[in-house]
Legacy VTK file of the C-alpha trace (Angstrom):
# vtk DataFile Version 3.0
C-alpha trace
ASCII
DATASET POLYDATA
POINTS 184 float
0.000 0.000 0.000
2.704 2.480 1.065
4.575 2.355 -2.212
1.722 4.369 -3.773
3.026 7.483 -1.964
4.116 9.696 -3.628
3.617 9.097 -7.301
6.867 8.849 -9.211
8.519 12.254 -9.451
6.092 13.970 -7.059
7.129 15.640 -3.856
5.098 15.717 -0.653
5.301 17.876 2.464
6.123 16.163 5.742
6.641 17.437 9.283
9.283 15.888 11.524
9.754 16.425 15.272
13.328 16.355 16.580
14.426 15.967 20.192
17.667 15.440 22.102
18.689 15.399 25.763
22.084 13.668 25.700
25.463 15.024 24.657
25.661 18.285 22.724
21.911 18.590 22.164
22.078 21.571 19.816
24.789 20.042 17.651
22.901 16.729 17.443
19.784 18.555 16.235
21.794 20.505 13.669
23.524 17.324 12.491
20.152 15.598 12.091
18.851 18.531 10.037
21.957 18.343 7.868
21.515 14.595 7.302
17.893 15.082 6.309
18.638 17.946 3.947
21.606 16.124 2.374
19.421 13.156 1.416
18.631 13.320 -2.325
14.922 12.677 -1.718
14.477 15.190 1.118
14.716 18.957 1.320
14.330 21.006 4.495
11.977 23.956 3.880
11.335 25.403 7.354
12.909 24.998 10.761
11.201 25.896 14.036
12.878 27.514 16.979
14.659 25.250 19.469
12.659 24.785 22.654
13.963 23.490 25.944
11.382 21.206 27.496
10.948 19.230 30.673
10.899 15.470 30.145
7.500 13.777 29.938
6.688 10.222 30.975
10.049 9.169 32.405
11.030 12.364 34.250
14.348 11.351 35.871
16.456 12.686 33.000
17.875 15.980 31.682
15.701 18.493 29.797
15.256 18.122 26.048
15.826 20.440 23.155
12.911 19.999 20.736
12.126 21.428 17.335
10.167 20.630 14.174
11.013 20.648 10.476
8.835 21.078 7.417
10.394 19.133 4.563
9.646 18.197 0.993
10.222 14.553 0.135
9.767 12.124 -2.694
9.961 9.184 -0.276
6.780 7.359 0.679
5.680 7.677 4.329
7.099 4.276 5.325
10.363 4.801 3.485
10.686 8.250 5.090
10.081 6.763 8.555
12.679 4.047 7.944
15.222 6.635 6.780
14.591 8.710 9.918
15.175 5.603 12.061
18.458 5.001 10.182
19.510 8.595 10.929
18.695 8.037 14.632
20.899 4.970 14.666
23.704 6.845 12.867
23.541 9.504 15.602
23.848 6.975 18.434
20.210 6.462 19.433
19.810 3.526 21.813
16.320 2.481 22.916
16.536 1.277 26.533
13.861 3.085 28.536
10.528 4.112 27.016
10.558 7.920 26.801
14.063 7.787 28.283
17.200 9.782 27.512
18.301 9.861 23.880
20.885 11.415 21.634
18.240 12.048 18.987
14.586 11.349 18.374
13.082 11.866 14.909
9.302 11.439 14.719
7.266 11.661 11.533
4.274 13.779 12.566
2.442 14.508 9.330
2.780 13.611 5.666
0.659 15.894 3.483
-2.909 15.211 4.631
-2.382 11.442 4.628
-4.115 9.373 7.267
-2.842 5.852 7.780
-2.848 3.325 10.577
-0.302 0.566 10.046
1.609 -1.451 12.618
4.808 0.406 11.707
3.375 3.902 11.189
0.312 5.906 12.176
-0.359 9.300 10.567
-0.978 11.845 11.893
1.320 10.907 14.797
-1.070 9.462 17.401
0.148 11.470 20.436
1.231 14.763 18.894
-1.883 16.704 19.959
-1.149 15.804 23.615
2.434 17.081 23.607
3.360 20.720 23.972
6.961 19.899 23.050
5.625 18.850 19.625
2.769 21.325 19.165
4.648 24.543 19.885
7.507 23.945 17.418
5.061 22.437 14.895
3.080 25.675 15.023
6.269 27.506 13.951
6.431 25.607 10.636
3.012 24.187 9.699
1.398 25.664 6.601
-1.902 27.458 7.141
-3.351 25.355 4.330
-2.791 22.093 6.241
-6.049 20.519 7.433
-4.747 20.372 11.047
-3.448 23.955 11.164
-6.368 25.323 13.233
-6.102 22.493 15.773
-2.320 22.847 16.056
-2.627 26.637 16.405
-5.243 26.394 19.174
-3.451 23.616 21.061
-0.078 25.377 20.803
-1.524 28.655 22.091
-3.223 26.867 24.991
-0.006 25.050 25.890
1.977 28.291 25.995
-0.683 30.038 28.095
-0.926 27.160 30.527
2.846 26.845 30.709
2.371 23.111 30.832
5.214 20.663 30.294
7.777 23.391 30.929
8.432 24.564 27.366
10.673 27.580 26.802
12.036 29.049 23.588
15.744 28.295 23.845
17.124 29.582 20.564
16.059 30.712 17.104
18.370 29.550 14.358
18.967 30.374 10.754
19.478 26.740 9.933
21.267 27.251 6.622
24.072 29.216 8.283
23.905 27.132 11.474
24.302 23.914 9.539
27.592 24.897 7.929
30.487 22.697 9.056
31.082 23.109 12.757
34.624 24.236 13.554
36.125 23.838 17.012
LINES 1 185
184 0 1 2 3 4 5 6 7 8 9 10 11 12 13 14 15 16 17 18 19 20 21 22 23 24 25 26 27 28 29 30 31 32 33 34 35 36 37 38 39 40 41 42 43 44 45 46 47 48 49 50 51 52 53 54 55 56 57 58 59 60 61 62 63 64 65 66 67 68 69 70 71 72 73 74 75 76 77 78 79 80 81 82 83 84 85 86 87 88 89 90 91 92 93 94 95 96 97 98 99 100 101 102 103 104 105 106 107 108 109 110 111 112 113 114 115 116 117 118 119 120 121 122 123 124 125 126 127 128 129 130 131 132 133 134 135 136 137 138 139 140 141 142 143 144 145 146 147 148 149 150 151 152 153 154 155 156 157 158 159 160 161 162 163 164 165 166 167 168 169 170 171 172 173 174 175 176 177 178 179 180 181 182 183
């Protein structure tokens, strides 16, 4: 079924949530953005601000840096998810504790207006509307024409007003200049 997306030569818009709370969090996020944009079937269009967030679920861990990307891709949803998982592995992601510390987390949130419910992938992401650390950065990049824009806008505004889940704008980046080779 998945191989029908997109049609040969067509590009789709996808939204990806990024998170990190181990190591050099900012550099890991920037490296992940660079890997995504360097892929021949992906192009980063918009980058949200970086938000520092309190951990959710398993709370005995350092705070996260979270952000969201809007990308164009010619990969199908499942192939995009699998590529994101490969990038996580390349960046040292180890899955030991559910919602535990991680070098990088790359979640496929939305793919155009596709709705799917497969064992490997559910779109839209099933828990994104419950998570301020996803909603606030997603609001930074989601197109007004997306069918979930109004819901994301309302939920993001409510999350910021409530101050729930301890989300704070940490940094705004110009990702093109920030993603240039990092010199020490």
